[in-house]
PDB file of N, H, CA, C and O in Angstrom:
ATOM      1  N   MET A   1     -81.687-156.759-101.384  1.00  0.00           N
ATOM      2  CA  MET A   1     -82.244-157.180-100.108  1.00  0.00           C
ATOM      3  C   MET A   1     -81.836-158.625 -99.840  1.00  0.00           C
ATOM      4  O   MET A   1     -81.672-159.413-100.771  1.00  0.00           O
ATOM      5  N   GLN A   2     -81.676-158.961 -98.589  1.00  0.00           N
ATOM      6  H   GLN A   2     -81.809-158.321 -97.833  1.00  0.00           H
ATOM      7  CA  GLN A   2     -81.137-160.262 -98.230  1.00  0.00           C
ATOM      8  C   GLN A   2     -82.189-161.276 -97.790  1.00  0.00           C
ATOM      9  O   GLN A   2     -81.819-162.362 -97.343  1.00  0.00           O
ATOM     10  N   GLY A   3     -83.474-160.973 -97.896  1.00  0.00           N
ATOM     11  H   GLY A   3     -83.774-160.091 -98.259  1.00  0.00           H
ATOM     12  CA  GLY A   3     -84.521-161.906 -97.496  1.00  0.00           C
ATOM     13  C   GLY A   3     -85.094-161.610 -96.124  1.00  0.00           C
ATOM     14  O   GLY A   3     -86.194-162.051 -95.791  1.00  0.00           O
ATOM     15  N   PHE A   4     -84.344-160.861 -95.328  1.00  0.00           N
ATOM     16  H   PHE A   4     -83.450-160.503 -95.598  1.00  0.00           H
ATOM     17  CA  PHE A   4     -84.828-160.459 -94.006  1.00  0.00           C
ATOM     18  C   PHE A   4     -84.126-159.170 -93.595  1.00  0.00           C
ATOM     19  O   PHE A   4     -83.094-158.801 -94.156  1.00  0.00           O
ATOM     20  N   ASP A   5     -84.703-158.499 -92.612  1.00  0.00           N
ATOM     21  H   ASP A   5     -85.541-158.799 -92.157  1.00  0.00           H
ATOM     22  CA  ASP A   5     -84.139-157.244 -92.128  1.00  0.00           C
ATOM     23  C   ASP A   5     -84.289-157.196 -90.612  1.00  0.00           C
ATOM     24  O   ASP A   5     -85.380-157.416 -90.087  1.00  0.00           O
ATOM     25  N   LEU A   6     -83.201-156.911 -89.913  1.00  0.00           N
ATOM     26  H   LEU A   6     -82.315-156.732 -90.339  1.00  0.00           H
ATOM     27  CA  LEU A   6     -83.194-156.825 -88.453  1.00  0.00           C
ATOM     28  C   LEU A   6     -83.187-155.360 -88.032  1.00  0.00           C
ATOM     29  O   LEU A   6     -82.435-154.557 -88.585  1.00  0.00           O
ATOM     30  N   ARG A   7     -84.020-155.011 -87.058  1.00  0.00           N
ATOM     31  H   ARG A   7     -84.631-155.663 -86.609  1.00  0.00           H
ATOM     32  CA  ARG A   7     -84.097-153.643 -86.544  1.00  0.00           C
ATOM     33  C   ARG A   7     -84.178-153.664 -85.023  1.00  0.00           C
ATOM     34  O   ARG A   7     -84.421-154.704 -84.411  1.00  0.00           O
ATOM     35  N   PHE A   8     -83.970-152.500 -84.432  1.00  0.00           N
ATOM     36  H   PHE A   8     -83.773-151.655 -84.929  1.00  0.00           H
ATOM     37  CA  PHE A   8     -84.120-152.293 -82.987  1.00  0.00           C
ATOM     38  C   PHE A   8     -83.343-153.331 -82.179  1.00  0.00           C
ATOM     39  O   PHE A   8     -83.917-154.086 -81.394  1.00  0.00           O
ATOM     40  N   ASN A   9     -82.039-153.351 -82.387  1.00  0.00           N
ATOM     41  H   ASN A   9     -81.573-152.738 -83.024  1.00  0.00           H
ATOM     42  CA  ASN A   9     -81.145-154.293 -81.684  1.00  0.00           C
ATOM     43  C   ASN A   9     -81.578-155.744 -81.868  1.00  0.00           C
ATOM     44  O   ASN A   9     -81.529-156.544 -80.934  1.00  0.00           O
ATOM     45  N   GLU A  10     -82.003-156.070 -83.089  1.00  0.00           N
ATOM     46  H   GLU A  10     -82.043-155.421 -83.848  1.00  0.00           H
ATOM     47  CA  GLU A  10     -82.421-157.416 -83.483  1.00  0.00           C
ATOM     48  C   GLU A  10     -83.642-157.924 -82.717  1.00  0.00           C
ATOM     49  O   GLU A  10     -83.818-159.132 -82.562  1.00  0.00           O
ATOM     50  N   LYS A  11     -84.482-157.012 -82.240  1.00  0.00           N
ATOM     51  H   LYS A  11     -84.339-156.030 -82.365  1.00  0.00           H
ATOM     52  CA  LYS A  11     -85.730-157.414 -81.567  1.00  0.00           C
ATOM     53  C   LYS A  11     -86.898-157.466 -82.536  1.00  0.00           C
ATOM     54  O   LYS A  11     -87.947-158.027 -82.216  1.00  0.00           O
ATOM     55  N   LEU A  12     -86.727-156.888 -83.717  1.00  0.00           N
ATOM     56  H   LEU A  12     -85.876-156.433 -83.977  1.00  0.00           H
ATOM     57  CA  LEU A  12     -87.745-156.916 -84.758  1.00  0.00           C
ATOM     58  C   LEU A  12     -87.119-157.479 -86.023  1.00  0.00           C
ATOM     59  O   LEU A  12     -86.057-157.032 -86.455  1.00  0.00           O
ATOM     60  N   VAL A  13     -87.788-158.464 -86.611  1.00  0.00           N
ATOM     61  H   VAL A  13     -88.651-158.827 -86.260  1.00  0.00           H
ATOM     62  CA  VAL A  13     -87.305-159.080 -87.852  1.00  0.00           C
ATOM     63  C   VAL A  13     -88.417-158.997 -88.894  1.00  0.00           C
ATOM     64  O   VAL A  13     -89.554-159.381 -88.620  1.00  0.00           O
ATOM     65  N   THR A  14     -88.099-158.503 -90.073  1.00  0.00           N
ATOM     66  H   THR A  14     -87.175-158.191 -90.296  1.00  0.00           H
ATOM     67  CA  THR A  14     -89.007-158.545 -91.213  1.00  0.00           C
ATOM     68  C   THR A  14     -88.468-159.594 -92.170  1.00  0.00           C
ATOM     69  O   THR A  14     -87.283-159.594 -92.504  1.00  0.00           O
ATOM     70  N   VAL A  15     -89.355-160.499 -92.613  1.00  0.00           N
ATOM     71  H   VAL A  15     -90.317-160.499 -92.341  1.00  0.00           H
ATOM     72  CA  VAL A  15     -88.962-161.586 -93.513  1.00  0.00           C
ATOM     73  C   VAL A  15     -89.781-161.455 -94.794  1.00  0.00           C
ATOM     74  O   VAL A  15     -91.007-161.358 -94.744  1.00  0.00           O
ATOM     75  N   TRP A  16     -89.100-161.453 -95.946  1.00  0.00           N
ATOM     76  H   TRP A  16     -88.104-161.533 -95.987  1.00  0.00           H
ATOM     77  CA  TRP A  16     -89.786-161.409 -97.237  1.00  0.00           C
ATOM     78  C   TRP A  16     -90.040-162.834 -97.698  1.00  0.00           C
ATOM     79  O   TRP A  16     -89.133-163.667 -97.708  1.00  0.00           O
ATOM     80  N   SER A  17     -91.291-163.108 -98.082  1.00  0.00           N
ATOM     81  H   SER A  17     -92.027-162.431 -98.074  1.00  0.00           H
ATOM     82  CA  SER A  17     -91.664-164.479 -98.417  1.00  0.00           C
ATOM     83  C   SER A  17     -91.707-164.766 -99.916  1.00  0.00           C
ATOM     84  O   SER A  17     -91.878-165.922-100.304  1.00  0.00           O
ATOM     85  N   ALA A  18     -91.560-163.766-100.758  1.00  0.00           N
ATOM     86  H   ALA A  18     -91.422-162.827-100.442  1.00  0.00           H
ATOM     87  CA  ALA A  18     -91.632-163.976-102.211  1.00  0.00           C
ATOM     88  C   ALA A  18     -90.392-163.393-102.872  1.00  0.00           C
ATOM     89  O   ALA A  18     -90.210-162.176-102.875  1.00  0.00           O
ATOM     90  N   PRO A  19     -89.523-164.254-103.438  1.00  0.00           N
ATOM     91  CA  PRO A  19     -88.341-163.727-104.107  1.00  0.00           C
ATOM     92  C   PRO A  19     -88.703-163.025-105.408  1.00  0.00           C
ATOM     93  O   PRO A  19     -89.446-163.568-106.226  1.00  0.00           O
ATOM     94  N   ASN A  20     -88.180-161.823-105.597  1.00  0.00           N
ATOM     95  H   ASN A  20     -87.576-161.382-104.933  1.00  0.00           H
ATOM     96  CA  ASN A  20     -88.417-161.007-106.795  1.00  0.00           C
ATOM     97  C   ASN A  20     -89.909-160.933-107.127  1.00  0.00           C
ATOM     98  O   ASN A  20     -90.336-161.280-108.228  1.00  0.00           O
ATOM     99  N   TYR A  21     -90.678-160.477-106.159  1.00  0.00           N
ATOM    100  H   TYR A  21     -90.331-160.195-105.265  1.00  0.00           H
ATOM    101  CA  TYR A  21     -92.142-160.420-106.254  1.00  0.00           C
ATOM    102  C   TYR A  21     -92.584-159.741-107.548  1.00  0.00           C
ATOM    103  O   TYR A  21     -92.149-158.631-107.855  1.00  0.00           O
ATOM    104  N   CYS A  22     -93.446-160.409-108.298  1.00  0.00           N
ATOM    105  H   CYS A  22     -93.801-161.310-108.049  1.00  0.00           H
ATOM    106  CA  CYS A  22     -93.992-159.930-109.575  1.00  0.00           C
ATOM    107  C   CYS A  22     -92.904-159.587-110.594  1.00  0.00           C
ATOM    108  O   CYS A  22     -93.154-158.834-111.535  1.00  0.00           O
ATOM    109  N   GLY A  23     -91.701-160.134-110.414  1.00  0.00           N
ATOM    110  H   GLY A  23     -91.498-160.746-109.649  1.00  0.00           H
ATOM    111  CA  GLY A  23     -90.627-159.910-111.366  1.00  0.00           C
ATOM    112  C   GLY A  23     -90.055-158.508-111.361  1.00  0.00           C
ATOM    113  O   GLY A  23     -89.358-158.121-112.298  1.00  0.00           O
ATOM    114  N   ARG A  24     -90.343-157.727-110.301  1.00  0.00           N
ATOM    115  H   ARG A  24     -90.910-158.041-109.540  1.00  0.00           H
ATOM    116  CA  ARG A  24     -89.889-156.343-110.335  1.00  0.00           C
ATOM    117  C   ARG A  24     -89.213-155.851-109.054  1.00  0.00           C
ATOM    118  O   ARG A  24     -88.679-154.742-109.033  1.00  0.00           O
ATOM    119  N   CYS A  25     -89.225-156.648-107.995  1.00  0.00           N
ATOM    120  H   CYS A  25     -89.659-157.549-108.012  1.00  0.00           H
ATOM    121  CA  CYS A  25     -88.686-156.147-106.720  1.00  0.00           C
ATOM    122  C   CYS A  25     -87.214-156.471-106.519  1.00  0.00           C
ATOM    123  O   CYS A  25     -86.522-155.749-105.802  1.00  0.00           O
ATOM    124  N   GLY A  26     -86.722-157.535-107.132  1.00  0.00           N
ATOM    125  H   GLY A  26     -87.284-158.122-107.714  1.00  0.00           H
ATOM    126  CA  GLY A  26     -85.313-157.875-107.040  1.00  0.00           C
ATOM    127  C   GLY A  26     -84.856-158.376-105.681  1.00  0.00           C
ATOM    128  O   GLY A  26     -83.655-158.475-105.430  1.00  0.00           O
ATOM    129  N   ASN A  27     -85.797-158.693-104.803  1.00  0.00           N
ATOM    130  H   ASN A  27     -86.773-158.612-105.007  1.00  0.00           H
ATOM    131  CA  ASN A  27     -85.419-159.138-103.465  1.00  0.00           C
ATOM    132  C   ASN A  27     -85.204-160.651-103.399  1.00  0.00           C
ATOM    133  O   ASN A  27     -85.576-161.387-104.313  1.00  0.00           O
ATOM    134  N   ILE A  28     -84.606-161.088-102.317  1.00  0.00           N
ATOM    135  H   ILE A  28     -84.304-160.490-101.575  1.00  0.00           H
ATOM    136  CA  ILE A  28     -84.435-162.499-101.997  1.00  0.00           C
ATOM    137  C   ILE A  28     -85.449-162.814-100.902  1.00  0.00           C
ATOM    138  O   ILE A  28     -85.805-161.926-100.127  1.00  0.00           O
ATOM    139  N   ALA A  29     -85.918-164.047-100.820  1.00  0.00           N
ATOM    140  H   ALA A  29     -85.629-164.768-101.450  1.00  0.00           H
ATOM    141  CA  ALA A  29     -86.881-164.440 -99.795  1.00  0.00           C
ATOM    142  C   ALA A  29     -86.197-165.256 -98.714  1.00  0.00           C
ATOM    143  O   ALA A  29     -85.082-165.743 -98.900  1.00  0.00           O
ATOM    144  N   ALA A  30     -86.875-165.399 -97.582  1.00  0.00           N
ATOM    145  H   ALA A  30     -87.781-165.003 -97.431  1.00  0.00           H
ATOM    146  CA  ALA A  30     -86.309-166.166 -96.471  1.00  0.00           C
ATOM    147  C   ALA A  30     -87.414-166.765 -95.616  1.00  0.00           C
ATOM    148  O   ALA A  30     -88.555-166.302 -95.621  1.00  0.00           O
ATOM    149  N   ILE A  31     -87.048-167.797 -94.891  1.00  0.00           N
ATOM    150  H   ILE A  31     -86.122-168.174 -94.887  1.00  0.00           H
ATOM    151  CA  ILE A  31     -87.875-168.378 -93.840  1.00  0.00           C
ATOM    152  C   ILE A  31     -87.044-168.312 -92.574  1.00  0.00           C
ATOM    153  O   ILE A  31     -85.858-168.640 -92.580  1.00  0.00           O
ATOM    154  N   LEU A  32     -87.668-167.892 -91.501  1.00  0.00           N
ATOM    155  H   LEU A  32     -88.632-167.626 -91.496  1.00  0.00           H
ATOM    156  CA  LEU A  32     -86.971-167.800 -90.215  1.00  0.00           C
ATOM    157  C   LEU A  32     -87.441-168.940 -89.322  1.00  0.00           C
ATOM    158  O   LEU A  32     -88.634-169.079 -89.056  1.00  0.00           O
ATOM    159  N   GLU A  33     -86.497-169.752 -88.862  1.00  0.00           N
ATOM    160  H   GLU A  33     -85.527-169.639 -89.078  1.00  0.00           H
ATOM    161  CA  GLU A  33     -86.787-170.810 -87.894  1.00  0.00           C
ATOM    162  C   GLU A  33     -86.171-170.401 -86.558  1.00  0.00           C
ATOM    163  O   GLU A  33     -85.000-170.026 -86.493  1.00  0.00           O
ATOM    164  N   VAL A  34     -86.969-170.476 -85.497  1.00  0.00           N
ATOM    165  H   VAL A  34     -87.920-170.780 -85.550  1.00  0.00           H
ATOM    166  CA  VAL A  34     -86.495-170.158 -84.154  1.00  0.00           C
ATOM    167  C   VAL A  34     -86.665-171.414 -83.307  1.00  0.00           C
ATOM    168  O   VAL A  34     -87.764-171.963 -83.223  1.00  0.00           O
ATOM    169  N   ASP A  35     -85.577-171.873 -82.676  1.00  0.00           N
ATOM    170  H   ASP A  35     -84.684-171.427 -82.745  1.00  0.00           H
ATOM    171  CA  ASP A  35     -85.671-173.091 -81.863  1.00  0.00           C
ATOM    172  C   ASP A  35     -86.056-172.750 -80.424  1.00  0.00           C
ATOM    173  O   ASP A  35     -86.287-171.585 -80.101  1.00  0.00           O
ATOM    174  N   ASP A  36     -86.123-173.755 -79.568  1.00  0.00           N
ATOM    175  H   ASP A  36     -85.935-174.701 -79.830  1.00  0.00           H
ATOM    176  CA  ASP A  36     -86.557-173.593 -78.177  1.00  0.00           C
ATOM    177  C   ASP A  36     -85.644-172.667 -77.370  1.00  0.00           C
ATOM    178  O   ASP A  36     -86.073-172.074 -76.380  1.00  0.00           O
ATOM    179  N   THR A  37     -84.399-172.549 -77.793  1.00  0.00           N
ATOM    180  H   THR A  37     -84.051-173.031 -78.597  1.00  0.00           H
ATOM    181  CA  THR A  37     -83.456-171.684 -77.066  1.00  0.00           C
ATOM    182  C   THR A  37     -83.472-170.248 -77.578  1.00  0.00           C
ATOM    183  O   THR A  37     -82.824-169.376 -77.001  1.00  0.00           O
ATOM    184  N   GLY A  38     -84.210-170.000 -78.658  1.00  0.00           N
ATOM    185  H   GLY A  38     -84.737-170.709 -79.127  1.00  0.00           H
ATOM    186  CA  GLY A  38     -84.260-168.660 -79.243  1.00  0.00           C
ATOM    187  C   GLY A  38     -83.258-168.447 -80.360  1.00  0.00           C
ATOM    188  O   GLY A  38     -83.178-167.358 -80.929  1.00  0.00           O
ATOM    189  N   ALA A  39     -82.489-169.488 -80.677  1.00  0.00           N
ATOM    190  H   ALA A  39     -82.554-170.372 -80.214  1.00  0.00           H
ATOM    191  CA  ALA A  39     -81.515-169.374 -81.774  1.00  0.00           C
ATOM    192  C   ALA A  39     -82.268-169.270 -83.101  1.00  0.00           C
ATOM    193  O   ALA A  39     -83.247-169.980 -83.329  1.00  0.00           O
ATOM    194  N   ARG A  40     -81.798-168.377 -83.967  1.00  0.00           N
ATOM    195  H   ARG A  40     -81.003-167.799 -83.781  1.00  0.00           H
ATOM    196  CA  ARG A  40     -82.452-168.147 -85.258  1.00  0.00           C
ATOM    197  C   ARG A  40     -81.664-168.795 -86.386  1.00  0.00           C
ATOM    198  O   ARG A  40     -80.433-168.791 -86.393  1.00  0.00           O
ATOM    199  N   ASP A  41     -82.409-169.354 -87.344  1.00  0.00           N
ATOM    200  H   ASP A  41     -83.409-169.358 -87.338  1.00  0.00           H
ATOM    201  CA  ASP A  41     -81.805-169.942 -88.540  1.00  0.00           C
ATOM    202  C   ASP A  41     -82.600-169.435 -89.735  1.00  0.00           C
ATOM    203  O   ASP A  41     -83.806-169.666 -89.826  1.00  0.00           O
ATOM    204  N   TYR A  42     -81.929-168.744 -90.650  1.00  0.00           N
ATOM    205  H   TYR A  42     -80.949-168.555 -90.576  1.00  0.00           H
ATOM    206  CA  TYR A  42     -82.582-168.188 -91.830  1.00  0.00           C
ATOM    207  C   TYR A  42     -82.342-169.093 -93.024  1.00  0.00           C
ATOM    208  O   TYR A  42     -81.197-169.413 -93.344  1.00  0.00           O
ATOM    209  N   LYS A  43     -83.409-169.507 -93.680  1.00  0.00           N
ATOM    210  H   LYS A  43     -84.339-169.247 -93.420  1.00  0.00           H
ATOM    211  CA  LYS A  43     -83.334-170.257 -94.936  1.00  0.00           C
ATOM    212  C   LYS A  43     -83.567-169.248 -96.057  1.00  0.00           C
ATOM    213  O   LYS A  43     -84.619-168.610 -96.102  1.00  0.00           O
ATOM    214  N   ILE A  44     -82.615-169.099 -96.947  1.00  0.00           N
ATOM    215  H   ILE A  44     -81.761-169.618 -96.910  1.00  0.00           H
ATOM    216  CA  ILE A  44     -82.652-168.091 -98.003  1.00  0.00           C
ATOM    217  C   ILE A  44     -83.090-168.731 -99.330  1.00  0.00           C
ATOM    218  O   ILE A  44     -82.659-169.832 -99.672  1.00  0.00           O
ATOM    219  N   PHE A  45     -83.964-168.012-100.076  1.00  0.00           N
ATOM    220  H   PHE A  45     -84.314-167.118 -99.798  1.00  0.00           H
ATOM    221  CA  PHE A  45     -84.464-168.496-101.357  1.00  0.00           C
ATOM    222  C   PHE A  45     -84.298-167.425-102.421  1.00  0.00           C
ATOM    223  O   PHE A  45     -84.655-166.266-102.211  1.00  0.00           O
ATOM    224  N   HIS A  46     -83.755-167.822-103.560  1.00  0.00           N
ATOM    225  H   HIS A  46     -83.465-168.764-103.730  1.00  0.00           H
ATOM    226  CA  HIS A  46     -83.631-166.923-104.716  1.00  0.00           C
ATOM    227  C   HIS A  46     -84.768-167.218-105.677  1.00  0.00           C
ATOM    228  O   HIS A  46     -85.421-168.256-105.573  1.00  0.00           O
ATOM    229  N   GLU A  47     -85.005-166.318-106.603  1.00  0.00           N
ATOM    230  H   GLU A  47     -84.475-165.474-106.688  1.00  0.00           H
ATOM    231  CA  GLU A  47     -86.088-166.533-107.565  1.00  0.00           C
ATOM    232  C   GLU A  47     -85.775-167.691-108.509  1.00  0.00           C
ATOM    233  O   GLU A  47     -84.612-168.029-108.728  1.00  0.00           O
ATOM    234  N   THR A  48     -86.815-168.288-109.059  1.00  0.00           N
ATOM    235  H   THR A  48     -87.760-168.013-108.881  1.00  0.00           H
ATOM    236  CA  THR A  48     -86.669-169.359-110.034  1.00  0.00           C
ATOM    237  C   THR A  48     -86.228-168.754-111.365  1.00  0.00           C
ATOM    238  O   THR A  48     -86.784-167.742-111.791  1.00  0.00           O
ATOM    239  N   PRO A  49     -85.239-169.354-112.030  1.00  0.00           N
ATOM    240  CA  PRO A  49     -84.827-168.824-113.335  1.00  0.00           C
ATOM    241  C   PRO A  49     -86.000-168.793-114.321  1.00  0.00           C
ATOM    242  O   PRO A  49     -86.880-169.652-114.266  1.00  0.00           O
ATOM    243  N   LYS A  50     -86.012-167.814-115.211  1.00  0.00           N
ATOM    244  H   LYS A  50     -85.298-167.116-115.255  1.00  0.00           H
ATOM    245  CA  LYS A  50     -87.137-167.619-116.141  1.00  0.00           C
ATOM    246  C   LYS A  50     -87.457-168.858-116.964  1.00  0.00           C
ATOM    247  O   LYS A  50     -88.625-169.113-117.257  1.00  0.00           O
ATOM    248  N   GLU A  51     -86.454-169.628-117.340  1.00  0.00           N
ATOM    249  H   GLU A  51     -85.505-169.422-117.102  1.00  0.00           H
ATOM    250  CA  GLU A  51     -86.718-170.794-118.187  1.00  0.00           C
ATOM    251  C   GLU A  51     -87.477-171.905-117.452  1.00  0.00           C
ATOM    252  O   GLU A  51     -87.971-172.835-118.089  1.00  0.00           O
ATOM    253  N   PHE A  52     -87.577-171.821-116.123  1.00  0.00           N
ATOM    254  H   PHE A  52     -87.175-171.066-115.604  1.00  0.00           H
ATOM    255  CA  PHE A  52     -88.293-172.831-115.359  1.00  0.00           C
ATOM    256  C   PHE A  52     -89.643-172.337-114.840  1.00  0.00           C
ATOM    257  O   PHE A  52     -90.335-173.078-114.142  1.00  0.00           O
ATOM    258  N   ARG A  53     -90.025-171.123-115.160  1.00  0.00           N
ATOM    259  H   ARG A  53     -89.463-170.522-115.727  1.00  0.00           H
ATOM    260  CA  ARG A  53     -91.302-170.571-114.710  1.00  0.00           C
ATOM    261  C   ARG A  53     -92.405-170.916-115.693  1.00  0.00           C
ATOM    262  O   ARG A  53     -92.140-171.248-116.849  1.00  0.00           O
ATOM    263  N   GLY A  54     -93.626-170.837-115.234  1.00  0.00           N
ATOM    264  H   GLY A  54     -93.841-170.567-114.295  1.00  0.00           H
ATOM    265  CA  GLY A  54     -94.772-171.046-116.104  1.00  0.00           C
ATOM    266  C   GLY A  54     -95.892-171.746-115.373  1.00  0.00           C
ATOM    267  O   GLY A  54     -95.741-172.171-114.227  1.00  0.00           O
ATOM    268  N   VAL A  55     -97.013-171.861-116.050  1.00  0.00           N
ATOM    269  H   VAL A  55     -97.136-171.516-116.980  1.00  0.00           H
ATOM    270  CA  VAL A  55     -98.175-172.524-115.485  1.00  0.00           C
ATOM    271  C   VAL A  55     -98.105-173.996-115.864  1.00  0.00           C
ATOM    272  O   VAL A  55     -97.915-174.324-117.035  1.00  0.00           O
ATOM    273  N   PRO A  56     -98.256-174.892-114.881  1.00  0.00           N
ATOM    274  CA  PRO A  56     -98.222-176.316-115.207  1.00  0.00           C
ATOM    275  C   PRO A  56     -99.382-176.687-116.133  1.00  0.00           C
ATOM    276  O   PRO A  56    -100.471-176.122-116.036  1.00  0.00           O
ATOM    277  N   GLY A  57     -99.137-177.632-117.020  1.00  0.00           N
ATOM    278  H   GLY A  57     -98.252-178.091-117.099  1.00  0.00           H
ATOM    279  CA  GLY A  57    -100.183-178.086-117.934  1.00  0.00           C
ATOM    280  C   GLY A  57    -101.252-178.884-117.208  1.00  0.00           C
ATOM    281  O   GLY A  57    -101.031-179.381-116.103  1.00  0.00           O
ATOM    282  N   LYS A  58    -102.416-179.003-117.843  1.00  0.00           N
ATOM    283  H   LYS A  58    -102.595-178.599-118.740  1.00  0.00           H
ATOM    284  CA  LYS A  58    -103.501-179.777-117.253  1.00  0.00           C
ATOM    285  C   LYS A  58    -103.183-181.262-117.362  1.00  0.00           C
ATOM    286  O   LYS A  58    -102.567-181.720-118.324  1.00  0.00           O
ATOM    287  N   LYS A  59    -103.620-181.998-116.345  1.00  0.00           N
ATOM    288  H   LYS A  59    -104.120-181.625-115.563  1.00  0.00           H
ATOM    289  CA  LYS A  59    -103.443-183.442-116.373  1.00  0.00           C
ATOM    290  C   LYS A  59    -104.551-184.055-117.222  1.00  0.00           C
ATOM    291  O   LYS A  59    -105.683-183.573-117.219  1.00  0.00           O
ATOM    292  N   ALA A  60    -104.227-185.093-117.930  1.00  0.00           N
ATOM    293  H   ALA A  60    -103.307-185.485-117.933  1.00  0.00           H
ATOM    294  CA  ALA A  60    -105.224-185.794-118.727  1.00  0.00           C
ATOM    295  C   ALA A  60    -106.203-186.513-117.806  1.00  0.00           C
ATOM    296  O   ALA A  60    -105.825-186.997-116.739  1.00  0.00           O
ATOM    297  N   VAL A  61    -107.466-186.577-118.229  1.00  0.00           N
ATOM    298  H   VAL A  61    -107.772-186.183-119.096  1.00  0.00           H
ATOM    299  CA  VAL A  61    -108.479-187.286-117.454  1.00  0.00           C
ATOM    300  C   VAL A  61    -108.298-188.777-117.677  1.00  0.00           C
ATOM    301  O   VAL A  61    -108.194-189.239-118.814  1.00  0.00           O
ATOM    302  N   VAL A  62    -108.263-189.514-116.601  1.00  0.00           N
ATOM    303  H   VAL A  62    -108.347-189.139-115.677  1.00  0.00           H
ATOM    304  CA  VAL A  62    -108.086-190.970-116.680  1.00  0.00           C
ATOM    305  C   VAL A  62    -109.385-191.587-117.158  1.00  0.00           C
ATOM    306  O   VAL A  62    -110.460-191.149-116.749  1.00  0.00           O
ATOM    307  N   ASP A  63    -109.310-192.623-118.040  1.00  0.00           N
ATOM    308  H   ASP A  63    -108.437-192.979-118.372  1.00  0.00           H
ATOM    309  CA  ASP A  63    -110.482-193.238-118.658  1.00  0.00           C
ATOM    310  C   ASP A  63    -111.523-193.736-117.654  1.00  0.00           C
ATOM    311  O   ASP A  63    -112.718-193.640-117.930  1.00  0.00           O
ATOM    312  N   TYR A  64    -111.121-194.249-116.531  1.00  0.00           N
ATOM    313  H   TYR A  64    -110.150-194.327-116.306  1.00  0.00           H
ATOM    314  CA  TYR A  64    -112.112-194.818-115.614  1.00  0.00           C
ATOM    315  C   TYR A  64    -112.947-193.752-114.914  1.00  0.00           C
ATOM    316  O   TYR A  64    -113.877-194.106-114.189  1.00  0.00           O
ATOM    317  N   PHE A  65    -112.663-192.475-115.094  1.00  0.00           N
ATOM    318  H   PHE A  65    -111.908-192.187-115.683  1.00  0.00           H
ATOM    319  CA  PHE A  65    -113.513-191.421-114.551  1.00  0.00           C
ATOM    320  C   PHE A  65    -114.539-190.944-115.584  1.00  0.00           C
ATOM    321  O   PHE A  65    -115.400-190.126-115.259  1.00  0.00           O
ATOM    322  N   LEU A  66    -114.460-191.434-116.803  1.00  0.00           N
ATOM    323  H   LEU A  66    -113.760-192.099-117.067  1.00  0.00           H
ATOM    324  CA  LEU A  66    -115.400-190.997-117.863  1.00  0.00           C
ATOM    325  C   LEU A  66    -116.632-191.841-117.880  1.00  0.00           C
ATOM    326  O   LEU A  66    -117.522-191.618-118.700  1.00  0.00           O
TER     327      LEU A  66
END
């Protein structure tokens, strides 16, 4: 999948917002920008490589809040 899908003579656009959703869909994501003239610009996003995924660690509590 390319992140978006055009149907009905390009009058309907479906945009996927999560690349490779839950690690099993294999799709690409996109954002659609439409300007004042109706021109469309698609921003395409691929999934983050596995080595960069994960839950961020907790921040340490600063002493002056204790």
